[in-house]
Backbone as a chain_set.jsonl record, in Angstrom:
{"seq": "MTALTLPRVPEFLSWADVDNLIEHLLPQLRAPYDALLMITRGGIVPGGLIAEALDIRYILTAAVEFPSGGQTRLAWPTFLQFPSDSLLKGKRLLIVDDIWENGRTITTVTGRVKAAGARSETAVLHYKPGTSLFKSIGPDYYAAVTDRFIVYPWEIERGPDRVQANEPQPN", "coords": {"N": [[91.226, -57.781, -22.336], [90.199, -54.82, -23.826], [87.425, -52.546, -23.651], [85.395, -51.749, -26.446], [85.241, -48.583, -27.841], [82.815, -46.64, -29.171], [82.058, -44.247, -31.78], [80.595, -41.147, -30.793], [79.707, -39.01, -32.141], [77.077, -37.212, -33.39], [74.845, -38.328, -35.961], [72.863, -36.685, -37.997], [69.731, -37.196, -39.353], [67.732, -36.592, -42.226], [64.312, -36.105, -43.333], [64.202, -37.134, -45.88], [66.303, -38.958, -45.79], [65.194, -40.817, -44.011], [63.011, -41.697, -45.545], [64.455, -43.001, -47.587], [65.64, -45.076, -46.099], [63.344, -46.497, -45.291], [62.399, -47.275, -47.821], [64.43, -49.037, -48.505], [64.062, -50.99, -46.604], [61.443, -52.036, -46.942], [61.213, -53.99, -49.187], [62.358, -56.217, -48.005], [60.644, -57.216, -46.1], [58.37, -59.745, -45.094], [55.494, -59.77, -45.87], [52.146, -61.121, -45.908], [51.224, -59.518, -42.827], [49.411, -59.968, -39.816], [49.188, -57.943, -38.015], [50.756, -54.89, -36.92], [53.161, -54.053, -34.58], [54.166, -51.351, -32.884], [56.942, -50.066, -31.215], [57.0, -47.763, -28.697], [58.809, -44.803, -28.096], [60.219, -44.448, -30.383], [59.558, -46.246, -32.494], [57.197, -45.374, -33.606], [57.03, -43.531, -35.837], [58.555, -44.843, -38.017], [57.077, -47.225, -37.954], [54.468, -46.37, -38.6], [54.891, -45.467, -41.237], [55.645, -47.856, -42.497], [53.346, -49.411, -42.029], [51.49, -47.997, -43.557], [52.608, -48.28, -46.147], [52.484, -51.072, -46.487], [49.851, -51.536, -46.207], [48.787, -52.253, -43.706], [46.399, -52.456, -41.305], [45.784, -53.052, -38.718], [46.976, -51.942, -35.947], [49.19, -51.87, -33.246], [50.555, -50.864, -30.056], [53.481, -50.801, -27.987], [54.987, -50.021, -24.92], [57.923, -49.827, -23.16], [59.864, -49.689, -20.241], [63.026, -49.409, -18.797], [64.678, -49.557, -15.668], [66.831, -46.895, -14.53], [70.296, -46.309, -13.714], [72.654, -47.936, -11.494], [72.718, -51.506, -11.636], [71.514, -51.778, -14.374], [71.353, -53.394, -16.636], [70.56, -55.882, -15.83], [68.083, -55.502, -14.835], [64.541, -55.842, -14.355], [62.102, -55.037, -16.781], [59.55, -52.482, -16.984], [56.36, -52.705, -18.25], [54.808, -50.244, -19.7], [52.761, -49.918, -21.434], [50.961, -52.326, -23.209], [49.625, -54.616, -25.576], [46.792, -56.718, -24.869], [46.967, -60.256, -24.254], [44.951, -61.593, -25.647], [44.607, -60.082, -27.93], [46.834, -60.698, -29.344], [47.263, -63.46, -29.596], [47.797, -66.142, -31.765], [48.333, -64.512, -33.932], [50.278, -63.098, -36.631], [52.876, -61.008, -36.33], [54.503, -57.899, -37.107], [57.081, -56.41, -35.55], [58.142, -53.215, -34.824], [60.768, -50.878, -34.454], [62.831, -47.919, -34.078], [65.635, -48.174, -33.81], [68.042, -50.71, -33.145], [69.838, -50.75, -30.553], [71.033, -51.721, -28.017], [69.44, -53.869, -27.876], [67.744, -54.718, -25.848], [65.078, -53.703, -25.459], [63.53, -54.429, -27.775], [63.892, -57.217, -27.819], [62.728, -57.892, -25.401], [60.065, -57.157, -25.851], [59.522, -58.886, -27.983], [59.766, -61.364, -26.702], [57.599, -61.265, -24.919], [55.476, -61.13, -26.723], [55.714, -63.624, -27.967], [55.194, -65.269, -25.758], [52.512, -64.73, -25.486], [51.435, -66.173, -27.487], [51.785, -65.48, -30.152], [53.333, -65.145, -33.395], [56.288, -63.561, -34.537], [58.18, -61.065, -36.333], [61.009, -58.897, -36.501], [61.752, -55.469, -37.188], [63.91, -52.788, -37.892], [65.157, -49.446, -38.41], [67.886, -48.843, -38.051], [70.636, -50.89, -37.175], [72.786, -51.743, -34.601], [75.243, -53.637, -34.211], [77.612, -53.596, -32.734], [77.031, -52.585, -30.2], [75.132, -54.22, -29.226], [73.623, -56.297, -26.798], [73.088, -58.85, -27.311], [74.712, -61.061, -28.859], [74.345, -63.246, -30.545], [71.983, -62.919, -31.851], [69.908, -60.695, -33.786], [68.033, -57.991, -35.271], [65.359, -59.117, -37.413], [65.032, -57.794, -39.802], [66.601, -54.954, -41.222], [67.489, -51.621, -42.173], [69.95, -50.323, -42.248], [73.317, -50.693, -41.061], [75.114, -49.484, -38.33], [77.472, -47.587, -36.337], [77.134, -45.239, -35.271], [75.831, -42.388, -33.427], [72.613, -41.897, -33.8], [70.381, -39.392, -34.87], [67.137, -38.845, -35.328], [64.783, -37.163, -37.524], [62.387, -36.635, -36.196], [63.022, -36.283, -33.602], [62.767, -33.759, -32.032], [64.007, -31.989, -30.099], [66.69, -32.516, -30.427], [67.076, -32.765, -33.087], [67.755, -32.136, -36.67], [66.227, -29.881, -37.491], [66.055, -28.3, -35.2], [68.753, -27.857, -34.666], [69.559, -26.488, -36.997], [67.95, -24.232, -36.755], [69.116, -22.976, -34.621], [71.629, -22.308, -35.475], [74.13, -19.834, -36.155], [73.287, -17.147, -38.262], [74.416, -15.966, -41.466], [75.479, -12.565, -41.986]], "CA": [[90.63, -57.177, -23.499], [89.605, -53.52, -23.516], [86.109, -52.31, -24.238], [85.349, -51.001, -27.697], [84.607, -47.278, -27.726], [82.202, -46.283, -30.447], [81.921, -42.806, -31.958], [79.368, -40.546, -30.276], [79.378, -37.85, -32.954], [75.734, -37.46, -33.917], [74.522, -38.335, -37.389], [71.524, -36.129, -38.118], [69.038, -37.663, -40.544], [66.637, -35.783, -42.758], [63.146, -36.904, -43.695], [64.567, -37.865, -47.11], [67.09, -40.112, -45.346], [64.252, -41.79, -43.447], [62.302, -42.279, -46.698], [65.37, -43.948, -48.239], [65.76, -46.245, -45.227], [62.081, -47.247, -45.405], [62.389, -47.888, -49.161], [65.369, -50.16, -48.474], [63.526, -51.99, -45.679], [60.176, -52.621, -47.393], [61.299, -55.237, -49.975], [62.822, -57.319, -47.159], [59.57, -57.668, -45.217], [57.604, -60.877, -45.63], [54.054, -59.584, -45.662], [51.268, -60.302, -45.086], [51.209, -59.59, -41.377], [48.085, -59.718, -39.246], [49.23, -56.684, -37.267], [52.041, -54.247, -36.722], [53.336, -53.619, -33.198], [55.164, -50.291, -32.827], [57.503, -49.814, -29.895], [57.051, -46.317, -28.499], [58.349, -43.768, -28.991], [60.991, -44.488, -31.618], [58.975, -47.041, -33.565], [55.925, -44.836, -34.094], [57.143, -42.975, -37.189], [58.807, -45.884, -39.027], [55.955, -48.171, -37.962], [53.379, -45.773, -39.374], [55.257, -45.467, -42.658], [55.595, -49.248, -42.958], [51.936, -49.82, -42.038], [50.858, -47.368, -44.729], [53.145, -48.883, -47.372], [52.056, -52.471, -46.591], [48.407, -51.541, -45.988], [48.477, -52.934, -42.449], [45.439, -51.595, -40.62], [45.691, -53.466, -37.324], [48.176, -51.339, -35.378], [49.288, -51.969, -31.794], [51.747, -50.207, -29.511], [54.074, -51.302, -26.744], [55.911, -49.097, -24.27], [58.722, -50.55, -22.176], [60.815, -48.823, -19.543], [64.014, -50.071, -17.957], [65.173, -48.649, -14.615], [68.144, -46.298, -14.786], [71.231, -46.338, -12.592], [73.007, -49.237, -10.924], [72.818, -52.669, -12.519], [70.335, -51.688, -15.241], [71.305, -54.457, -17.649], [69.911, -57.05, -15.257], [66.815, -55.067, -14.251], [63.299, -56.209, -15.019], [61.449, -53.863, -17.361], [58.153, -52.187, -16.7], [55.566, -52.518, -19.455], [53.918, -49.109, -19.493], [51.61, -50.18, -22.304], [51.16, -53.539, -24.0], [48.339, -55.212, -25.942], [46.42, -57.922, -24.122], [47.278, -61.515, -24.926], [43.86, -61.954, -26.558], [44.804, -59.357, -29.195], [48.042, -61.202, -29.986], [47.253, -64.919, -29.767], [47.579, -66.68, -33.099], [48.607, -63.501, -34.958], [51.626, -62.927, -37.19], [53.141, -59.593, -36.109], [55.758, -57.229, -37.409], [57.446, -55.516, -34.455], [58.969, -52.161, -35.415], [61.39, -49.834, -33.64], [63.72, -47.139, -34.922], [67.025, -48.617, -33.756], [68.469, -51.788, -32.247], [71.098, -50.286, -29.979], [71.525, -52.83, -27.2], [68.531, -54.982, -28.138], [66.902, -55.105, -24.707], [63.663, -53.364, -25.61], [62.851, -55.218, -28.812], [63.865, -58.632, -27.426], [61.741, -57.995, -24.323], [58.748, -57.129, -26.498], [59.4, -60.128, -28.754], [59.521, -62.451, -25.749], [56.225, -61.183, -24.401], [54.594, -61.468, -27.854], [55.786, -65.082, -28.109], [54.499, -65.848, -24.602], [51.075, -64.542, -25.703], [50.992, -67.094, -28.525], [51.893, -64.888, -31.487], [54.603, -65.256, -34.113], [56.68, -62.199, -34.885], [59.441, -60.701, -36.95], [61.384, -57.565, -36.049], [62.327, -54.583, -38.195], [64.407, -51.505, -37.404], [65.866, -48.662, -39.413], [69.324, -48.986, -37.817], [71.107, -51.984, -36.337], [74.113, -51.465, -34.047], [75.748, -54.885, -33.642], [78.711, -53.333, -31.812], [76.545, -52.274, -28.85], [74.088, -55.18, -28.874], [73.874, -57.216, -25.696], [72.719, -60.169, -27.817], [75.657, -61.256, -29.959], [73.944, -64.327, -31.447], [70.753, -62.557, -32.562], [69.733, -59.295, -34.161], [66.709, -57.821, -35.876], [65.135, -59.908, -38.628], [65.193, -56.893, -40.943], [67.111, -53.625, -40.901], [67.835, -50.857, -43.364], [71.358, -49.924, -42.229], [74.155, -51.035, -39.919], [75.857, -48.282, -37.951], [78.043, -47.466, -35.001], [76.97, -43.807, -34.998], [74.734, -41.901, -32.607], [71.635, -41.456, -34.805], [69.357, -38.441, -34.458], [66.075, -38.862, -36.331], [64.172, -35.835, -37.658], [61.262, -36.444, -35.264], [63.558, -36.01, -32.265], [62.771, -32.303, -32.171], [64.951, -31.292, -29.223], [68.071, -32.736, -30.863], [67.073, -33.018, -34.521], [68.331, -31.151, -37.582], [65.446, -28.647, -37.52], [66.442, -27.527, -34.011], [70.151, -27.467, -34.838], [69.611, -25.47, -38.035], [67.306, -23.029, -36.261], [69.985, -22.328, -33.651], [72.907, -21.944, -36.079], [74.257, -18.414, -36.471], [72.976, -16.819, -39.66], [75.352, -14.991, -42.025], [74.96, -11.198, -42.092]], "C": [[89.974, -55.861, -23.075], [88.274, -53.367, -24.227], [86.24, -51.472, -25.502], [84.62, -49.682, -27.46], [84.096, -46.878, -29.094], [82.044, -44.775, -30.552], [80.585, -42.296, -31.436], [79.016, -39.267, -31.04], [78.01, -38.11, -33.588], [75.687, -37.468, -35.445], [73.065, -37.888, -37.491], [70.909, -36.584, -39.431], [67.95, -36.678, -40.944], [65.448, -36.705, -43.011], [63.418, -37.695, -44.966], [65.411, -39.088, -46.766], [66.184, -41.211, -44.805], [63.471, -42.464, -44.569], [63.176, -43.315, -47.398], [65.553, -45.216, -47.412], [64.507, -47.125, -45.314], [62.023, -47.965, -46.756], [63.336, -49.085, -49.235], [64.817, -51.318, -47.633], [62.322, -52.737, -46.257], [60.319, -53.909, -48.201], [61.745, -56.458, -49.158], [61.677, -57.971, -46.381], [58.723, -58.733, -45.889], [56.127, -60.754, -45.28], [53.342, -60.784, -46.282], [51.456, -60.567, -43.59], [49.786, -59.336, -40.919], [48.034, -58.371, -38.547], [50.654, -56.16, -37.224], [52.088, -53.733, -35.287], [54.486, -52.62, -33.161], [55.631, -50.128, -31.39], [57.648, -48.299, -29.744], [58.365, -45.946, -27.827], [59.018, -43.901, -30.355], [60.363, -45.224, -32.768], [57.708, -46.469, -34.167], [56.027, -44.33, -35.529], [57.475, -44.06, -38.211], [57.676, -46.913, -39.1], [54.779, -47.648, -38.766], [53.663, -45.771, -40.863], [55.182, -46.874, -43.249], [54.149, -49.722, -43.046], [51.214, -49.245, -43.249], [51.311, -48.043, -46.017], [52.646, -50.311, -47.578], [50.554, -52.646, -46.386], [48.016, -52.404, -44.777], [47.592, -52.0, -41.642], [45.284, -51.913, -39.133], [47.0, -53.067, -36.655], [48.107, -51.403, -33.847], [50.54, -51.226, -31.33], [52.186, -50.881, -28.222], [55.028, -50.243, -26.22], [56.596, -49.837, -23.132], [59.705, -49.57, -21.553], [61.73, -49.682, -18.687], [64.478, -49.091, -16.896], [66.542, -48.087, -14.999], [68.987, -46.364, -13.525], [71.513, -47.75, -12.114], [73.163, -50.326, -11.966], [71.624, -52.734, -13.47], [70.246, -52.81, -16.258], [70.591, -55.705, -17.143], [68.524, -56.736, -14.705], [65.622, -55.556, -15.068], [62.649, -54.953, -15.585], [60.04, -53.682, -16.814], [57.46, -52.001, -18.043], [54.554, -51.418, -19.168], [52.634, -49.259, -20.298], [51.932, -51.432, -23.11], [49.795, -54.119, -24.343], [48.054, -56.461, -25.117], [46.739, -59.166, -24.949], [46.208, -61.902, -25.936], [43.976, -61.239, -27.9], [45.977, -59.92, -30.0], [47.966, -62.673, -30.373], [46.917, -65.32, -31.204], [47.892, -65.718, -34.237], [50.058, -63.593, -35.436], [51.913, -61.432, -37.176], [54.466, -59.152, -36.693], [55.99, -56.235, -36.281], [58.449, -54.502, -34.998], [59.483, -51.196, -34.35], [62.336, -49.068, -34.549], [65.129, -47.72, -34.97], [67.185, -49.793, -32.789], [69.829, -51.35, -31.734], [71.706, -51.386, -29.111], [70.613, -54.055, -27.321], [67.584, -55.346, -27.016], [65.421, -54.866, -24.964], [62.973, -54.297, -26.595], [62.841, -56.714, -28.466], [62.884, -58.867, -26.281], [60.332, -58.032, -24.899], [58.517, -58.426, -27.269], [59.105, -61.313, -27.837], [58.105, -62.441, -25.218], [55.208, -61.525, -25.484], [54.555, -62.987, -28.039], [55.033, -65.773, -26.979], [52.984, -65.733, -24.739], [50.544, -65.438, -26.812], [51.012, -66.529, -29.927], [53.256, -65.21, -32.08], [54.993, -63.84, -34.522], [58.0, -62.159, -35.625], [59.723, -59.273, -36.519], [62.021, -56.771, -37.187], [62.726, -53.268, -37.54], [65.056, -50.755, -38.56], [67.371, -48.872, -39.288], [69.613, -50.123, -36.84], [72.537, -51.66, -35.915], [74.675, -52.731, -33.402], [76.869, -54.672, -32.624], [78.275, -53.04, -30.391], [75.463, -53.245, -28.385], [74.524, -56.071, -27.726], [73.645, -58.664, -26.125], [73.563, -60.452, -29.055], [75.216, -62.325, -30.96], [72.647, -64.028, -32.193], [70.773, -61.077, -32.88], [68.336, -59.15, -34.732], [66.578, -58.703, -37.121], [65.402, -59.07, -39.869], [65.712, -55.552, -40.453], [67.528, -52.946, -42.2], [69.308, -50.498, -43.417], [72.028, -50.425, -40.954], [74.981, -49.798, -39.609], [76.528, -48.452, -36.601], [77.904, -46.022, -34.527], [75.816, -43.56, -34.034], [73.735, -41.252, -33.572], [70.63, -40.496, -34.176], [68.346, -38.364, -35.604], [65.386, -37.503, -36.389], [62.998, -35.593, -36.717], [61.738, -36.217, -33.832], [63.837, -34.505, -32.173], [63.849, -31.619, -31.341], [66.403, -31.432, -29.684], [68.189, -32.825, -32.369], [67.617, -31.882, -35.362], [67.561, -29.834, -37.614], [65.862, -27.731, -36.377], [67.869, -27.003, -34.172], [70.246, -26.336, -35.856], [68.993, -24.163, -37.544], [68.217, -22.258, -35.309], [71.36, -21.953, -34.211], [72.964, -20.45, -36.337], [74.017, -18.182, -37.974], [73.999, -15.809, -40.188], [74.696, -13.622, -42.134], [74.711, -10.792, -43.516]], "O": [[89.27, -55.813, -22.066], [88.031, -53.979, -25.268], [87.099, -50.596, -25.598], [83.506, -49.671, -26.936], [84.86, -46.79, -30.055], [81.909, -44.092, -29.536], [79.556, -42.946, -31.621], [78.124, -38.526, -30.628], [77.819, -39.129, -34.253], [76.395, -36.715, -36.115], [72.152, -38.624, -37.119], [71.49, -36.384, -40.498], [67.335, -36.023, -40.102], [65.563, -37.927, -42.917], [62.92, -38.811, -45.118], [65.253, -40.142, -47.383], [66.379, -42.39, -45.102], [63.288, -43.681, -44.546], [62.695, -44.388, -47.763], [65.615, -46.314, -47.966], [64.606, -48.349, -45.4], [61.639, -49.133, -46.822], [63.064, -50.044, -49.957], [65.08, -52.484, -47.925], [62.203, -53.949, -46.075], [59.594, -54.863, -47.92], [61.532, -57.597, -49.574], [61.747, -59.154, -46.045], [58.399, -58.647, -47.074], [55.59, -61.535, -44.495], [53.934, -61.426, -47.15], [51.794, -61.671, -43.163], [49.044, -58.583, -41.55], [46.984, -57.731, -38.485], [51.618, -56.889, -37.458], [51.164, -53.058, -34.833], [55.64, -52.987, -33.38], [54.822, -50.059, -30.465], [58.317, -47.64, -30.54], [58.937, -46.734, -27.073], [58.444, -43.507, -31.37], [60.602, -44.87, -33.923], [57.188, -47.014, -35.14], [55.184, -44.673, -36.359], [56.747, -44.198, -39.194], [57.355, -47.413, -40.178], [54.161, -48.393, -39.527], [52.771, -46.046, -41.666], [54.711, -47.056, -44.371], [53.764, -50.364, -44.024], [50.419, -49.932, -43.889], [50.49, -48.346, -46.883], [52.41, -50.723, -48.713], [50.046, -53.768, -46.391], [47.055, -53.171, -44.822], [47.99, -50.877, -41.33], [44.714, -51.122, -38.382], [48.008, -53.763, -36.779], [47.1, -51.04, -33.24], [51.463, -50.99, -32.11], [51.384, -51.446, -27.478], [55.783, -49.64, -26.983], [55.941, -50.401, -22.255], [60.298, -48.738, -22.238], [61.28, -50.562, -17.954], [64.657, -47.909, -17.189], [67.312, -48.734, -15.708], [68.466, -46.461, -12.414], [70.701, -48.653, -12.31], [73.684, -50.085, -13.054], [70.809, -53.652, -13.376], [69.147, -53.144, -16.701], [70.076, -56.495, -17.935], [67.861, -57.621, -14.164], [65.684, -55.667, -16.293], [62.648, -53.911, -14.93], [59.435, -54.602, -16.264], [57.921, -51.225, -18.88], [53.563, -51.641, -18.472], [51.568, -48.792, -19.896], [53.038, -51.58, -23.629], [48.897, -54.121, -23.501], [48.976, -57.172, -24.717], [46.773, -59.123, -26.179], [46.523, -62.48, -26.977], [43.487, -61.747, -28.908], [46.099, -59.651, -31.195], [48.549, -63.08, -31.378], [45.908, -64.902, -31.772], [47.731, -66.08, -35.403], [50.934, -64.099, -34.735], [51.284, -60.668, -37.91], [55.423, -59.923, -36.765], [55.189, -55.322, -36.077], [59.477, -54.876, -35.561], [58.741, -50.758, -33.47], [62.618, -49.505, -35.664], [65.752, -47.76, -36.031], [66.534, -49.847, -31.746], [70.848, -51.552, -32.395], [72.769, -51.919, -29.431], [70.988, -55.153, -26.908], [66.707, -56.191, -27.197], [64.599, -55.746, -24.708], [61.942, -54.888, -26.275], [61.877, -57.409, -28.788], [62.272, -59.933, -26.201], [59.505, -58.843, -24.482], [57.429, -58.998, -27.208], [58.282, -62.167, -28.167], [57.479, -63.492, -25.082], [54.184, -62.145, -25.195], [53.487, -63.564, -28.244], [54.318, -66.748, -27.21], [52.247, -66.543, -24.176], [49.339, -65.468, -27.06], [50.324, -67.043, -30.809], [54.209, -65.507, -31.359], [54.128, -63.015, -34.819], [58.815, -63.078, -35.554], [58.801, -58.519, -36.207], [62.729, -57.321, -38.032], [61.979, -52.706, -36.739], [65.453, -51.353, -39.561], [68.059, -49.058, -40.292], [68.933, -50.292, -35.828], [73.388, -51.346, -36.747], [74.598, -52.889, -32.184], [77.05, -55.503, -31.734], [79.058, -53.223, -29.459], [74.936, -53.11, -27.28], [75.661, -56.542, -27.689], [73.97, -59.594, -25.387], [73.166, -60.118, -30.171], [75.665, -62.313, -32.106], [72.248, -64.794, -33.07], [71.555, -60.311, -32.317], [67.541, -60.088, -34.681], [67.567, -58.995, -37.793], [65.932, -59.567, -40.863], [65.311, -55.072, -39.393], [67.871, -53.6, -43.186], [69.872, -50.377, -44.504], [71.391, -50.561, -39.91], [75.49, -49.141, -40.517], [76.19, -49.348, -35.827], [78.482, -45.632, -33.512], [74.944, -44.409, -33.851], [73.997, -40.171, -34.1], [70.098, -40.751, -33.095], [68.654, -37.885, -36.695], [65.401, -36.764, -35.404], [62.648, -34.439, -36.466], [60.921, -35.981, -32.942], [64.982, -34.056, -32.231], [64.542, -30.74, -31.852], [67.244, -30.586, -29.378], [69.299, -32.95, -32.889], [67.907, -30.801, -34.851], [68.17, -28.773, -37.751], [66.006, -26.523, -36.566], [68.156, -25.849, -33.853], [70.929, -25.34, -35.618], [69.48, -23.088, -37.894], [68.111, -21.037, -35.195], [72.169, -21.348, -33.507], [71.953, -19.85, -36.701], [74.494, -18.936, -38.821], [74.408, -14.903, -39.462], [73.488, -13.528, -42.352], [74.273, -9.67, -43.771]]}, "num_chains": 1, "name": "protein.A"}
């Protein structure tokens, strides 16, 4: 069996696109949550928008890094930032990231949240089942399924604002 090659042509999203994704995601969420845990960096913007819409005031962040090169799929992650177990124990959390590409980051965070004694649900703007390393699970909630390379408007170096600014202007 040959590996599936997915398109790498970027899909540039506007802020209006992000608003539409959030509007599609919100009715799916089973609030109330005790807290929202945003996975940095991608989950900060959608997490903030969701927290505002659901009036969630207890906001936490998690930063996870996987080694690059070699056998990275089997590598242990480094938690650069994570709330203490005492902040999580007994809480019902919504874990938010921008995209579920291979699923490693969000499943790693979910596992650590569970080990701390919290219950959680996961939400992402985009779910990519074709590249997920976890074929039997996915995010609890998602706004869109894709196989595209997504570029969000807050990704300044690659986003639409940067691309449009560098396009040749007509004379």
